C-alpha positions as semicolon CSV with decimal commas, in nm:
position;residue;x (nm);y (nm);z (nm)
1;M;-1,880;1,665;-0,392
2;H;-1,525;1,645;-0,528
3;M;-1,429;1,390;-0,262
4;K;-1,701;1,150;-0,380
5;C;-1,581;1,165;-0,741
6;S;-1,218;1,138;-0,639
7;Y;-1,283;0,845;-0,413
8;F;-1,493;0,665;-0,672
9;I;-1,191;0,680;-0,898
10;A;-0,959;0,594;-0,613
11;I;-1,167;0,289;-0,525
12;T;-1,133;0,174;-0,885
13;V;-0,758;0,207;-0,850
14;V;-0,774;0,007;-0,528
15;A;-0,958;-0,271;-0,710
16;V;-0,679;-0,287;-0,967
17;V;-0,415;-0,288;-0,693
18;C;-0,602;-0,563;-0,506
19;A;-0,606;-0,770;-0,823
20;C;-0,229;-0,729;-0,841
21;V;-0,199;-0,839;-0,479
22;F;-0,417;-1,142;-0,554
23;I;-0,202;-1,236;-0,851
24;T;0,113;-1,187;-0,644
25;G;-0,036;-1,400;-0,366
26;C;-0,117;-1,679;-0,610
27;T;0,240;-1,691;-0,734
28;E;0,367;-1,706;-0,375
29;Q;0,192;-2,039;-0,312
30;S;0,492;-2,223;-0,450
31;K;0,720;-2,063;-0,191
32;P;0,797;-2,222;0,146
33;A;0,537;-2,159;0,419
34;S;0,768;-1,923;0,608
35;A;0,796;-1,696;0,301
36;V;0,420;-1,697;0,228
37;N;0,331;-1,584;0,581
38;Q;0,546;-1,271;0,559
39;T;0,369;-0,954;0,452
40;S;0,546;-0,766;0,177
41;P;0,581;-0,386;0,186
42;F;0,350;-0,376;-0,118
43;Q;0,076;-0,566;0,064
44;T;0,117;-0,353;0,377
45;A;0,109;-0,029;0,177
46;N;-0,194;-0,145;-0,019
47;T;-0,381;-0,241;0,297
48;L;-0,300;0,093;0,462
49;Y;-0,395;0,283;0,145
50;S;-0,730;0,101;0,132
51;K;-0,785;0,183;0,497
52;S;-0,712;0,551;0,430
53;V;-0,967;0,555;0,147
54;D;-1,230;0,392;0,369
55;L;-1,163;0,635;0,653
56;A;-1,175;0,937;0,424
57;T;-1,497;0,816;0,263
58;A;-1,642;0,794;0,615
59;G;-1,528;1,152;0,683
60;N;-1,254;1,056;0,929
61;Y;-0,985;1,262;0,758
62;K;-0,735;1,278;1,045
63;D;-0,711;0,899;1,074
64;A;-0,724;0,868;0,694
65;L;-0,418;1,092;0,668
66;Q;-0,239;0,887;0,931
67;A;-0,310;0,563;0,741
68;A;-0,198;0,723;0,413
69;D;0,124;0,842;0,576
70;L;0,192;0,490;0,706
71;A;0,127;0,352;0,357
72;L;0,365;0,608;0,212
73;A;0,630;0,509;0,468
74;Q;0,639;0,160;0,312
75;N;0,816;0,331;0,019
76;V;0,653;0,120;-0,253
77;S;0,734;0,320;-0,565
78;T;0,443;0,181;-0,768
79;L;0,190;0,300;-0,509
80;I;0,341;0,638;-0,418
81;P;0,160;0,840;-0,690
82;T;-0,179;0,695;-0,591
83;I;-0,114;0,737;-0,219
84;Q;0,000;1,097;-0,272
85;A;-0,308;1,181;-0,481
86;N;-0,520;1,035;-0,202
87;R;-0,326;1,235;0,058
88;A;-0,385;1,552;-0,145
89;A;-0,760;1,491;-0,134
90;I;-0,751;1,428;0,240
91;L;-0,537;1,735;0,304
92;V;-0,781;1,952;0,106
93;E;-1,060;1,827;0,331
94;L;-0,846;1,912;0,635
95;K;-0,789;2,260;0,486
96;Q;-0,412;2,200;0,479
97;Y;-0,388;2,347;0,132
98;N;-0,011;2,396;0,102
99;D;0,050;2,037;0,210
100;A;-0,218;1,924;-0,037
101;I;-0,036;2,103;-0,318
102;T;0,292;1,937;-0,215
103;A;0,129;1,591;-0,212
104;A;-0,038;1,653;-0,547
105;D;0,289;1,773;-0,699
106;S;0,461;1,457;-0,575
107;S;0,201;1,243;-0,750
108;I;0,209;1,451;-1,068
109;A;0,591;1,440;-1,085
110;T;0,587;1,061;-1,111
111;G;0,625;0,943;-1,468
112;G;0,435;0,663;-1,631
113;N;0,082;0,598;-1,746
114;L;-0,093;0,701;-1,426
115;T;-0,390;0,886;-1,571
116;V;-0,624;0,824;-1,277
117;A;-0,374;0,917;-1,006
118;H;-0,255;1,220;-1,201
119;S;-0,608;1,344;-1,279
120;I;-0,701;1,320;-0,910
121;A;-0,377;1,495;-0,811
122;W;-0,436;1,779;-1,059
123;F;-0,796;1,812;-0,941
124;E;-0,699;1,824;-0,573
125;K;-0,419;2,069;-0,649
126;A;-0,677;2,287;-0,823
127;E;-0,908;2,267;-0,522
128;A;-0,623;2,371;-0,289
129;L;-0,517;2,655;-0,518
130;Y;-0,876;2,774;-0,547
131;A;-0,912;2,769;-0,166
132;L;-0,598;2,984;-0,146
133;N;-0,757;3,230;-0,393
134;L;-0,498;3,148;-0,658
135;T;-0,763;3,135;-0,927
136;Q;-0,540;3,151;-1,235
137;E;-0,326;2,865;-1,110
138;A;-0,639;2,676;-1,007
139;R;-0,789;2,723;-1,352
140;A;-0,474;2,578;-1,512
141;A;-0,474;2,282;-1,272
142;Y;-0,844;2,214;-1,343
143;A;-0,762;2,220;-1,715
144;N;-0,492;1,957;-1,657
145;A;-0,735;1,740;-1,459
146;T;-0,994;1,773;-1,735
147;A;-0,740;1,687;-2,005
148;L;-0,661;1,362;-1,825
149;D;-1,018;1,278;-1,725
150;P;-1,317;1,446;-1,894
151;M;-1,522;1,373;-1,580
152;H;-1,372;1,695;-1,447
153;Q;-1,493;1,901;-1,746
154;N;-1,763;2,086;-1,551
155;I;-1,525;2,210;-1,280
156;P;-1,407;2,529;-1,452
157;A;-1,773;2,640;-1,461
158;R;-1,723;2,777;-1,110
159;F;-1,519;3,058;-1,259
160;P;-1,706;3,369;-1,380
């Protein structure tokens, strides 16, 4: 269930990123043809990120992780927090909880107004911590996710 909510939010983020790509593409029309035909690291990372979301939504987590890793390798600083939050969700599904926590922490550590990416990262970190039976830490991470996005407010109900 948490993957569906996370990916609904992630898809919204993708729509915003795609709009940015569209705007960037429109401004590139004034450049020479040779410059327009080159794919920027941002466009490549965005395409790979979108592919990872699609694959994860389809339940193909191994390939989704591979696409997310390739997106991350583009080293586009504006996309790293979103890609890492996505990776955390995929890694939770693959039961790679320690790696999920590392990915979530990477997203969370990024400054800026990244409420969606950070709320997903906190949520996925909480899921990984909960799976590792670190319930106090999980409870705190769920609280952080809820503080950023009230959609997560029912999550702590799983605790007695």
